[in-house]
N, CA, C and O of each residue as an XYZ file, in Angstrom:
376
protein
N     -14.344    -21.762    -13.487
C     -14.652    -21.119    -14.741
C     -13.377    -21.062    -15.587
O     -12.282    -20.809    -15.085
N     -13.554    -21.300    -16.849
C     -12.416    -21.298    -17.758
C     -12.121    -19.879    -18.219
O     -13.015    -19.041    -18.335
N     -10.824    -19.630    -18.482
C     -10.450    -18.331    -19.017
C      -9.344    -18.531    -20.046
O      -8.576    -19.491    -19.986
N      -9.288    -17.614    -20.975
C      -8.292    -17.693    -22.025
C      -6.930    -17.263    -21.494
O      -6.819    -16.673    -20.420
N      -5.895    -17.573    -22.275
C      -4.536    -17.278    -21.852
C      -4.324    -15.776    -21.709
O      -3.698    -15.332    -20.746
N      -4.829    -14.997    -22.642
C      -4.619    -13.553    -22.567
C      -5.349    -12.934    -21.372
O      -4.909    -11.919    -20.833
N      -6.467    -13.547    -20.959
C      -7.176    -13.051    -19.773
C      -6.376    -13.310    -18.502
O      -6.285    -12.446    -17.630
N      -5.804    -14.491    -18.404
C      -5.008    -14.803    -17.215
C      -3.723    -13.967    -17.179
O      -3.281    -13.562    -16.104
N      -3.128    -13.710    -18.336
C      -1.937    -12.865    -18.392
C      -2.271    -11.432    -17.973
O      -1.485    -10.781    -17.285
N      -3.430    -10.951    -18.388
C      -3.848     -9.597    -18.025
C      -4.104     -9.493    -16.520
O      -3.747     -8.493    -15.898
N      -4.721    -10.523    -15.935
C      -4.945    -10.533    -14.492
C      -3.620    -10.570    -13.736
O      -3.455     -9.888    -12.724
N      -2.689    -11.361    -14.229
C      -1.382    -11.464    -13.584
C      -0.629    -10.133    -13.657
O      -0.003     -9.720    -12.681
N      -0.689     -9.467    -14.799
C      -0.026     -8.175    -14.961
C      -0.661     -7.131    -14.041
O       0.047     -6.337    -13.422
N      -1.978     -7.130    -13.950
C      -2.684     -6.196    -13.077
C      -2.315     -6.440    -11.619
O      -2.133     -5.488    -10.860
N      -2.203     -7.710    -11.218
C      -1.824     -8.050     -9.854
C      -0.409     -7.575     -9.540
O      -0.153     -7.057     -8.453
N       0.509     -7.751    -10.489
C       1.887     -7.303    -10.285
C       1.968     -5.781    -10.169
O       2.770     -5.260     -9.393
N       1.151     -5.075    -10.927
C       1.113     -3.613    -10.826
C       0.606     -3.199     -9.447
O       1.151     -2.282     -8.834
N      -0.442     -3.877     -8.956
C      -0.940     -3.576     -7.611
C       0.125     -3.868     -6.546
O       0.256     -3.104     -5.590
N       0.880     -4.951     -6.694
C       1.946     -5.255     -5.733
C       3.026     -4.182     -5.760
O       3.525     -3.776     -4.710
N       3.389     -3.722     -6.951
C       4.391     -2.670     -7.080
C       3.893     -1.375     -6.439
O       4.625     -0.735     -5.683
N       2.653     -0.988     -6.737
C       2.088      0.226     -6.149
C       1.949      0.092     -4.634
O       2.142      1.067     -3.907
N       1.620     -1.097     -4.158
C       1.527     -1.343     -2.719
C       2.883     -1.107     -2.065
O       2.966     -0.437     -1.035
N       3.942     -1.648     -2.650
C       5.285     -1.477     -2.083
C       5.702     -0.004     -2.096
O       6.274      0.487     -1.123
N       5.419      0.692     -3.186
C       5.787      2.109     -3.285
C       5.020      2.940     -2.263
O       5.615      3.780     -1.588
N       3.702      2.723     -2.136
C       2.925      3.512     -1.180
C       3.317      3.192      0.260
O       3.292      4.078      1.115
N       3.676      1.950      0.537
C       4.145      1.610      1.883
C       5.442      2.350      2.185
O       5.611      2.874      3.286
N       6.352      2.400      1.228
C       7.606      3.123      1.441
C       7.370      4.616      1.635
O       7.997      5.232      2.497
N       6.484      5.199      0.853
C       6.187      6.625      0.973
C       5.587      6.940      2.337
O       6.017      7.886      2.998
N       4.602      6.163      2.764
C       3.965      6.435      4.039
C       4.843      6.082      5.224
O       4.690      6.675      6.291
N       5.753      5.141      5.072
C       6.730      4.877      6.126
C       7.665      6.065      6.267
O       7.996      6.469      7.382
N       8.088      6.619      5.159
C       8.935      7.810      5.180
C       8.199      8.984      5.818
O       8.777      9.705      6.631
N       6.938      9.182      5.462
C       6.143     10.270      6.033
C       5.963     10.066      7.537
O       6.132     11.008      8.311
N       5.625      8.855      7.954
C       5.440      8.576      9.380
C       6.733      8.746     10.166
O       6.723      9.268     11.281
N       7.835      8.309      9.590
C       9.098      8.326     10.317
C       9.650      9.728     10.497
O      10.226     10.029     11.542
N       9.488     10.590      9.507
C      10.097     11.912      9.572
C       9.127     13.050      9.860
O       9.568     14.162     10.147
N       7.819     12.809      9.795
C       6.864     13.901      9.957
C       6.368     14.054     11.387
O       5.976     15.152     11.780
N       6.375     12.991     12.172
C       5.862     13.076     13.535
C       6.927     13.616     14.477
O       8.109     13.303     14.337
N       6.504     14.424     15.431
C       7.447     15.053     16.353
C       7.853     14.181     17.521
O       8.959     14.332     18.040
N       6.993     13.274     17.951
C       7.283     12.439     19.113
C       7.996     11.180     18.632
O       7.441     10.403     17.855
N       9.221     10.986     19.094
C      10.042      9.885     18.587
C       9.496      8.507     18.970
O       9.447      7.613     18.126
N       9.087      8.321     20.225
C       8.664      6.991     20.666
C       7.390      6.545     19.954
O       7.280      5.391     19.542
N       6.445      7.440     19.810
C       5.199      7.099     19.119
C       5.485      6.827     17.651
O       4.917      5.908     17.061
N       6.358      7.622     17.069
C       6.674      7.470     15.662
C       7.338      6.125     15.376
O       6.960      5.442     14.424
N       8.308      5.742     16.177
C       9.006      4.476     15.945
C       8.069      3.290     16.146
O       8.075      2.344     15.358
N       7.269      3.346     17.202
C       6.318      2.271     17.468
C       5.299      2.163     16.340
O       4.966      1.060     15.905
N       4.810      3.289     15.872
C       3.818      3.305     14.794
C       4.407      2.755     13.501
O       3.745      2.011     12.777
N       5.649      3.122     13.213
C       6.302      2.640     11.990
C       6.495      1.129     12.040
O       6.245      0.441     11.050
N       6.934      0.611     13.173
C       7.180     -0.833     13.302
C       5.876     -1.619     13.160
O       5.826     -2.621     12.447
N       4.823     -1.162     13.840
C       3.541     -1.864     13.766
C       2.976     -1.815     12.348
O       2.482     -2.823     11.844
N       3.046     -0.660     11.708
C       2.499     -0.570     10.346
C       3.300     -1.427      9.372
O       2.720     -2.044      8.478
N       4.624     -1.476      9.527
C       5.427     -2.333      8.651
C       5.117     -3.809      8.873
O       5.113     -4.583      7.917
N       4.861     -4.210     10.103
C       4.474     -5.596     10.374
C       3.136     -5.935      9.715
O       2.982     -7.001      9.120
N       2.177     -5.026      9.826
C       0.870     -5.266      9.214
C       0.996     -5.321      7.697
O       0.433     -6.207      7.054
N       1.733     -4.374      7.126
C       1.934     -4.382      5.676
C       2.669     -5.648      5.230
O       2.361     -6.204      4.176
N       3.639     -6.105      6.030
C       4.370     -7.320      5.692
C       3.487     -8.551      5.693
O       3.606     -9.406      4.815
N       2.594     -8.646      6.681
C       1.669     -9.780      6.739
C       0.728     -9.768      5.539
O       0.478    -10.806      4.927
N       0.211     -8.595      5.209
C      -0.686     -8.481      4.055
C       0.043     -8.841      2.769
O      -0.507     -9.538      1.916
N       1.279     -8.370      2.625
C       2.055     -8.687      1.429
C       2.368    -10.181      1.358
O       2.290    -10.773      0.282
N       2.719    -10.797      2.482
C       3.021    -12.229      2.509
C       1.827    -13.052      2.032
O       1.967    -13.909      1.160
N       0.657    -12.788      2.604
C      -0.520    -13.546      2.205
C      -0.986    -13.163      0.792
O      -1.582    -13.980      0.090
N      -0.714    -11.932      0.386
C      -1.039    -11.528     -0.977
C      -0.216    -12.276     -2.002
O      -0.721    -12.648     -3.062
N       1.051    -12.499     -1.692
C       1.901    -13.264     -2.597
C       1.485    -14.733     -2.662
O       1.771    -15.420     -3.642
N       0.815    -15.206     -1.626
C       0.288    -16.576     -1.634
C      -1.131    -16.630     -2.186
O      -1.812    -17.651     -2.084
N      -1.568    -15.518     -2.771
C      -2.852    -15.418     -3.484
C      -4.071    -15.688     -2.613
O      -5.037    -16.304     -3.062
N      -4.024    -15.228     -1.376
C      -5.228    -15.292     -0.536
C      -6.147    -14.164     -0.961
O      -5.708    -13.026     -1.130
N      -7.401    -14.472     -1.132
C      -8.354    -13.501     -1.658
C      -8.478    -12.279     -0.757
O      -8.503    -11.152     -1.251
N      -8.556    -12.482      0.558
C      -8.711    -11.350      1.462
C      -7.497    -10.430      1.402
O      -7.643     -9.214      1.526
N      -6.301    -10.987      1.214
C      -5.089    -10.172      1.138
C      -5.048     -9.391     -0.171
O      -4.601     -8.244     -0.190
N      -5.505     -9.992     -1.259
C      -5.552     -9.270     -2.532
C      -6.515     -8.096     -2.459
O      -6.241     -7.025     -2.999
N      -7.644     -8.299     -1.790
C      -8.612     -7.203     -1.609
C      -8.009     -6.106     -0.739
O      -8.176     -4.921     -1.027
N      -7.305     -6.500      0.331
C      -6.666     -5.512      1.211
C      -5.583     -4.725      0.462
O      -5.439     -3.520      0.669
N      -4.828     -5.400     -0.402
C      -3.786     -4.713     -1.172
C      -4.424     -3.677     -2.087
O      -3.960     -2.539     -2.150
N      -5.476     -4.055     -2.792
C      -6.154     -3.101     -3.672
C      -6.742     -1.943     -2.875
O      -6.653     -0.788     -3.291
N      -7.342     -2.255     -1.726
C      -7.918     -1.218     -0.881
C      -6.847     -0.243     -0.397
O      -7.034      0.972     -0.472
N      -5.716     -0.774      0.102
C      -4.654      0.087      0.607
C      -4.015      0.918     -0.498
O      -3.648      2.070     -0.268
N      -3.878      0.355     -1.680
C      -3.308      1.127     -2.791
C      -4.194      2.319     -3.108
O      -3.703      3.444     -3.210
N      -5.487      2.090     -3.265
C      -6.385      3.205     -3.593
C      -6.501      4.197     -2.448
O      -6.520      5.406     -2.680
N      -6.578      3.712     -1.225
C      -6.659      4.596     -0.070
C      -5.405      5.453      0.047
O      -5.502      6.659      0.275
N      -4.244      4.854     -0.103
C      -2.995      5.602      0.010
C      -2.808      6.594     -1.123
O      -2.257      7.674     -0.907
N      -3.252      6.256     -2.322
C      -3.161      7.210     -3.433
C      -4.068      8.407     -3.182
O      -3.670      9.546     -3.425
N      -5.280      8.160     -2.699
C      -6.205      9.260     -2.399
C      -5.653     10.127     -1.269
O      -5.698     11.355     -1.355
N      -5.132      9.499     -0.208
C      -4.569     10.259      0.901
C      -3.331     11.040      0.484
O      -3.133     12.168      0.936
N      -2.504     10.465     -0.362
C      -1.328     11.179     -0.849
C      -1.735     12.386     -1.680
O      -1.108     13.441     -1.590
N      -2.775     12.241     -2.485
C      -3.282     13.370     -3.264
C      -3.800     14.476     -2.336
O      -3.568     15.658     -2.591
N      -4.493     14.099     -1.271
C      -4.993     15.086     -0.310
C      -3.835     15.788      0.402
O      -3.867     17.006      0.581
N      -2.820     15.033      0.806
C      -1.667     15.620      1.486
C      -0.951     16.611      0.575
O      -0.591     17.705      1.010
N      -0.745     16.238     -0.675
C      -0.068     17.138     -1.618
C      -0.899     18.387     -1.858
O      -0.357     19.490     -1.927
N      -2.216     18.222     -1.986
C      -3.100     19.376     -2.192
C      -3.050     20.327     -1.010
O      -2.984     21.542     -1.196
N      -3.080     19.793      0.198
C      -3.038     20.639      1.402
C      -1.692     21.347      1.499
O      -1.645     22.530      1.838
N      -0.602     20.649      1.210
C       0.732     21.272      1.279
C       0.882     22.381      0.242
O       1.468     23.426      0.523
N       0.350     22.149     -0.959
C       0.478     23.162     -2.016
C      -0.388     24.377     -1.702
O       0.056     25.513     -1.869
N      -1.621     24.151     -1.248
C      -2.526     25.254     -0.955
C      -2.217     25.910      0.387
O      -2.673     27.025      0.640
N      -1.460     25.248      1.246
C      -1.091     25.806      2.542
C      -2.227     25.899      3.527
O      -2.278     26.832      4.328
N      -3.136     24.953      3.486
C      -4.287     24.984      4.398
C      -3.931     24.524      5.759
O      -4.788     24.491      6.643
């Protein structure tokens, strides 16, 4: 299907924003996982595995694989919702 130049530029800009948000949310949740868990061995193992998974998704996302782009969008929205829930619980003290 054909698309105009401004449409492709808008898609590219939207994709770059999702990549930026993906990187930021990965850093935030890595920080939370690394410093919030009490058990050191589980925490380190969990951080390494999650960073490997995020790295694989980012690698294939940069190569424009459709499944990786969907996973990036899914993780961005999921992490934003979870971060909002975490902040709400911390503020309300539940």
